[in-house]
C-alpha positions as CSV (number, residue, x, y, z in Angstrom):
1,X,-14.5,-39.3,-54.8
2,X,-13.1,-36.5,-56.9
3,X,-15.4,-33.6,-57.9
4,X,-15.5,-32.7,-61.5
5,X,-14.7,-29.0,-61.4
6,X,-16.2,-28.4,-64.9
7,X,-19.6,-29.0,-63.4
8,X,-19.2,-26.6,-60.5
9,X,-21.6,-23.6,-60.9
10,X,-20.2,-20.1,-60.8
11,X,-22.1,-19.7,-57.5
12,X,-20.1,-22.5,-55.9
13,X,-16.8,-21.8,-57.6
14,X,-16.4,-18.2,-56.6
15,X,-16.9,-18.1,-52.8
16,X,-17.3,-20.7,-50.1
17,X,-20.6,-19.3,-48.8
18,X,-24.2,-20.0,-49.3
19,X,-25.3,-19.7,-53.0
20,X,-28.1,-17.2,-52.1
21,X,-25.6,-15.0,-50.3
22,X,-23.1,-15.3,-53.1
23,X,-25.5,-14.5,-55.9
24,X,-26.2,-11.1,-54.3
25,X,-22.5,-10.3,-53.8
26,X,-21.5,-11.6,-57.2
27,X,-24.2,-9.7,-59.1
28,X,-23.4,-6.6,-57.1
29,X,-19.7,-6.8,-58.0
30,X,-20.5,-7.6,-61.6
31,X,-22.8,-4.7,-61.9
32,X,-20.2,-2.4,-60.4
33,X,-17.6,-3.6,-63.0
34,X,-20.0,-2.7,-65.8
35,X,-19.6,1.0,-64.7
36,X,-15.9,0.6,-65.7
37,X,-16.7,-0.6,-69.2
38,X,-16.7,-4.4,-68.8
39,X,-19.5,-6.5,-70.4
40,X,-21.3,-9.1,-68.3
41,X,-19.3,-12.0,-69.8
42,X,-16.0,-10.1,-69.5
43,X,-16.7,-9.5,-65.8
44,X,-17.6,-13.2,-65.4
45,X,-14.3,-14.4,-66.9
46,X,-12.2,-11.8,-64.9
47,X,-13.9,-12.6,-61.6
48,X,-13.6,-16.4,-62.2
49,X,-9.8,-16.1,-62.8
50,X,-9.3,-13.6,-59.9
51,X,-10.9,-16.0,-57.4
52,X,-9.9,-19.4,-58.9
53,X,-6.3,-18.6,-59.9
54,X,-4.6,-19.5,-63.2
55,X,-6.8,-21.5,-65.6
56,X,-6.8,-22.6,-69.2
57,X,-9.4,-21.3,-71.6
58,X,-11.0,-24.7,-71.6
59,X,-11.4,-24.6,-67.8
60,X,-12.9,-21.2,-68.0
61,X,-15.3,-22.2,-70.8
62,X,-16.5,-25.3,-69.0
63,X,-16.9,-23.6,-65.6
64,X,-18.8,-20.6,-66.9
65,X,-20.6,-22.5,-69.6
66,X,-19.4,-20.0,-72.2
67,X,-18.6,-21.3,-75.8
68,X,-14.9,-21.8,-76.2
69,X,-14.6,-19.5,-79.2
70,X,-16.2,-16.7,-77.2
71,X,-14.1,-17.5,-74.2
72,X,-10.9,-17.0,-76.2
73,X,-12.3,-13.7,-77.5
74,X,-13.1,-12.6,-74.0
75,X,-9.7,-13.5,-72.7
76,X,-8.0,-11.7,-75.6
77,X,-10.0,-8.6,-74.9
78,X,-9.1,-8.7,-71.2
79,X,-5.4,-9.2,-72.1
80,X,-5.6,-6.1,-74.4
81,X,-7.0,-4.1,-71.5
82,X,-4.2,-5.2,-69.2
83,X,-6.4,-7.1,-66.8
84,X,-5.3,-10.6,-67.6
85,X,-1.9,-12.1,-68.5
86,X,-1.0,-15.4,-70.0
87,X,1.7,-18.0,-69.3
88,X,4.2,-19.5,-71.8
89,X,3.4,-23.1,-70.8
90,X,1.2,-25.5,-72.8
91,X,-1.7,-25.4,-72.5
92,X,-1.6,-21.7,-71.9
93,X,-3.0,-20.6,-68.6
94,X,-4.5,-17.2,-67.9
95,X,-4.0,-15.1,-64.7
96,X,-6.1,-12.2,-63.6
97,X,-4.6,-9.0,-62.0
98,X,-5.8,-8.3,-58.4
99,X,-9.1,-6.6,-58.4
100,X,-7.8,-3.3,-57.0
101,X,-5.1,-3.2,-59.7
102,X,-7.5,-4.0,-62.4
103,X,-9.9,-1.2,-61.3
104,X,-7.0,1.3,-61.3
105,X,-6.0,0.2,-64.8
106,X,-9.6,0.8,-66.0
107,X,-9.8,4.2,-64.3
108,X,-6.5,5.3,-65.8
109,X,-7.6,4.2,-69.3
110,X,-10.8,6.2,-68.9
111,X,-8.9,9.2,-67.7
112,X,-6.7,9.0,-70.8
113,X,-9.7,8.7,-73.1
114,X,-11.3,11.8,-71.5
115,X,-8.0,13.7,-71.7
116,X,-7.8,12.9,-75.5
117,X,-11.4,14.1,-75.9
118,X,-10.6,17.4,-74.1
119,X,-7.6,17.9,-76.4
120,X,-9.8,17.5,-79.5
121,X,-12.5,19.8,-78.2
122,X,-10.9,23.0,-79.5
123,X,-10.2,21.5,-82.9
124,X,-13.8,20.4,-83.3
125,X,-15.2,23.7,-82.2
126,X,-12.8,25.6,-84.5
127,X,-13.8,23.5,-87.5
128,X,-17.5,23.9,-86.7
129,X,-17.1,27.7,-86.6
130,X,-15.8,27.7,-90.2
131,X,-19.1,26.3,-91.5
132,X,-21.8,28.8,-92.4
133,X,-25.2,28.9,-90.7
134,X,-27.9,27.3,-92.9
135,X,-30.9,27.9,-90.7
136,X,-33.4,30.6,-91.6
137,X,-35.3,30.8,-88.4
138,X,-32.9,32.1,-85.7
139,X,-35.6,33.1,-83.3
140,X,-34.8,32.2,-79.7
141,X,-37.2,29.9,-77.7
142,X,-38.8,32.0,-75.1
143,X,-41.3,29.7,-73.4
144,X,-38.9,27.4,-71.6
145,X,-36.9,24.3,-72.7
146,X,-36.5,20.8,-71.2
147,X,-34.0,18.0,-71.4
148,X,-34.4,14.3,-70.3
149,X,-31.5,12.9,-68.3
150,X,-31.0,9.2,-67.9
151,X,-28.5,7.4,-65.6
152,X,-26.6,8.8,-62.6
153,X,-23.6,9.8,-64.6
154,X,-25.5,12.1,-67.0
155,X,-27.4,13.5,-64.0
156,X,-24.2,14.1,-62.1
157,X,-22.8,16.1,-64.9
158,X,-26.0,18.3,-65.2
159,X,-26.2,18.8,-61.4
160,X,-22.5,19.8,-61.3
161,X,-23.2,22.3,-64.0
162,X,-26.3,23.7,-62.3
163,X,-24.6,24.0,-58.9
164,X,-21.5,25.6,-60.3
165,X,-23.4,28.2,-62.3
166,X,-25.7,29.1,-59.4
167,X,-25.5,32.8,-58.4
168,X,-28.1,33.0,-55.6
169,X,-29.3,29.7,-54.2
170,X,-29.6,26.0,-54.5
171,X,-32.7,24.3,-53.0
172,X,-32.8,20.5,-52.9
173,X,-35.5,18.1,-51.7
174,X,-34.4,14.5,-51.8
175,X,-35.1,11.1,-50.2
176,X,-32.6,9.2,-48.2
177,X,-31.9,6.8,-51.0
178,X,-31.4,9.6,-53.5
179,X,-29.0,11.5,-51.2
180,X,-26.9,8.4,-50.7
181,X,-26.5,8.2,-54.5
182,X,-25.6,11.9,-54.6
183,X,-23.1,11.4,-51.7
184,X,-21.3,8.6,-53.4
185,X,-21.2,10.6,-56.7
186,X,-19.5,13.5,-54.9
187,X,-22.4,15.9,-55.4
188,X,-22.7,16.8,-51.7
189,X,-19.1,18.0,-51.8
190,X,-20.2,20.6,-54.4
191,X,-23.0,21.8,-52.2
192,X,-20.6,22.0,-49.2
193,X,-18.2,24.2,-51.2
194,X,-20.8,26.3,-52.8
195,X,-20.7,30.1,-52.1
196,X,-24.5,30.5,-52.6
197,X,-27.3,30.0,-50.2
198,X,-28.0,26.2,-49.8
199,X,-31.1,24.7,-48.3
200,X,-31.7,20.9,-48.3
201,X,-34.7,19.0,-47.1
202,X,-34.2,15.2,-46.7
203,X,-35.9,12.1,-45.3
204,X,-32.5,10.9,-44.1
205,X,-32.5,8.9,-40.9
206,X,-29.9,9.0,-38.1
207,X,-28.1,6.1,-39.8
208,X,-27.1,8.2,-42.8
209,X,-26.6,11.6,-41.1
210,X,-22.8,11.0,-41.5
211,X,-23.0,12.1,-45.1
212,X,-23.5,15.7,-44.1
213,X,-20.3,17.6,-43.3
214,X,-20.3,20.1,-40.4
215,X,-20.5,23.0,-42.8
216,X,-23.5,21.5,-44.6
217,X,-25.3,20.1,-41.6
218,X,-26.8,23.4,-40.5
219,X,-28.3,23.8,-44.0
220,X,-30.3,20.5,-43.8
221,X,-33.7,19.9,-42.5
222,X,-35.6,16.6,-42.0
223,X,-38.9,16.6,-43.9
224,X,-42.1,15.7,-42.0
225,X,-43.2,12.1,-42.2
226,X,-46.5,13.0,-43.8
227,X,-44.6,14.2,-47.0
228,X,-44.6,11.5,-49.7
229,X,-41.1,10.0,-49.9
230,X,-40.7,9.8,-53.7
231,X,-40.2,13.5,-54.3
232,X,-36.8,14.7,-55.5
233,X,-35.9,17.9,-57.2
234,X,-33.2,20.6,-57.3
235,X,-33.9,24.3,-57.9
236,X,-31.1,26.7,-59.0
237,X,-31.8,30.4,-58.4
238,X,-35.2,31.1,-59.9
239,X,-34.6,29.8,-63.4
240,X,-33.6,26.1,-63.5
241,X,-35.0,22.8,-62.1
242,X,-33.9,19.2,-62.2
243,X,-37.0,17.0,-61.4
244,X,-36.4,13.3,-60.8
245,X,-38.9,11.0,-62.3
246,X,-39.4,8.0,-60.1
247,X,-39.3,4.4,-61.2
248,X,-40.0,1.2,-59.2
249,X,-36.7,-0.5,-58.1
250,X,-34.6,1.9,-60.0
251,X,-30.9,1.6,-60.2
252,X,-28.3,4.2,-60.9
253,X,-28.3,3.3,-64.6
254,X,-32.1,3.7,-65.1
255,X,-32.7,6.8,-63.0
256,X,-34.6,9.3,-65.0
257,X,-34.9,13.1,-64.5
258,X,-35.9,16.2,-66.4
259,X,-34.0,19.5,-66.5
260,X,-36.0,22.6,-67.5
261,X,-35.7,26.4,-67.4
262,X,-39.5,26.8,-67.5
263,X,-40.5,29.7,-65.3
264,X,-43.9,28.3,-64.3
265,X,-42.4,24.9,-63.2
266,X,-39.6,26.6,-61.3
267,X,-42.0,28.9,-59.6
268,X,-44.4,26.1,-58.6
269,X,-41.7,23.8,-57.2
270,X,-40.1,26.7,-55.3
271,X,-43.5,27.4,-53.6
272,X,-43.7,23.7,-52.7
273,X,-40.2,23.7,-51.4
274,X,-40.9,26.8,-49.3
275,X,-43.9,25.1,-47.7
276,X,-42.0,21.9,-46.9
277,X,-39.0,23.8,-45.6
278,X,-41.1,25.8,-43.2
279,X,-42.7,22.6,-41.9
280,X,-39.4,20.8,-41.5
281,X,-36.9,20.7,-38.6
282,X,-33.2,21.1,-38.5
283,X,-31.2,18.0,-37.6
284,X,-29.8,17.9,-34.1
285,X,-26.2,19.0,-34.0
286,X,-23.6,16.4,-33.2
287,X,-22.9,18.1,-29.9
288,X,-26.5,17.9,-28.8
289,X,-27.2,14.3,-29.5
């Protein structure tokens, strides 16, 4: 008996493992590809071609249950991005680039876009300076400002700015989960290379201690178990704070934080950090394990 491939679900078509296992892996990969600028359906089409090999638009449409007109549009978009190529045969078959090659293409495209934006920065600033100021009230705000940050990318940019501009100290209190996100975003490298005093309190377990380099390890303490685990904030000198606002089952995309230069909030959180730091213990050194 021949199986009709047009009725195979995406869970069965992608990998020869249990559907429940596959759904987790597939969704994770699809979510990761969204960080590179692909929509959900673009990711579906690309991953289907990458795993199943060359296919016609009709085969893709039937297997993924995506309307044929939209499928052609998706395939055209992926071709324009350099992620999919087409054959000269009839009917036309579409072939996906290897996943690692495709990711490199997307990264290089993003680098080129950022480079173009950087080149335009001076022109935009120069044009802006030619315009007169129309505001009447030029009084500076003196009672502190705040800014809401959403998503790990936006937070990473702000944290990098805060760490880079620090003149005296960086104090950080973070959960194990938060620190793993910071680690993968390269933020712990900034702390490792910082010339200012760094103090870090974490709930990290022995399983994740590897994220701390030798130079950073002696600046890290493990917080007491009685401390509630959903606290996370960063204090720069005595004048800026990034306070993470927790959400249930948050992802990197919906992480929420607030930056402020409020003196009262900075002072309060610094007192709290000092109390937790004094009641925390240094991690054991690698040589003393």
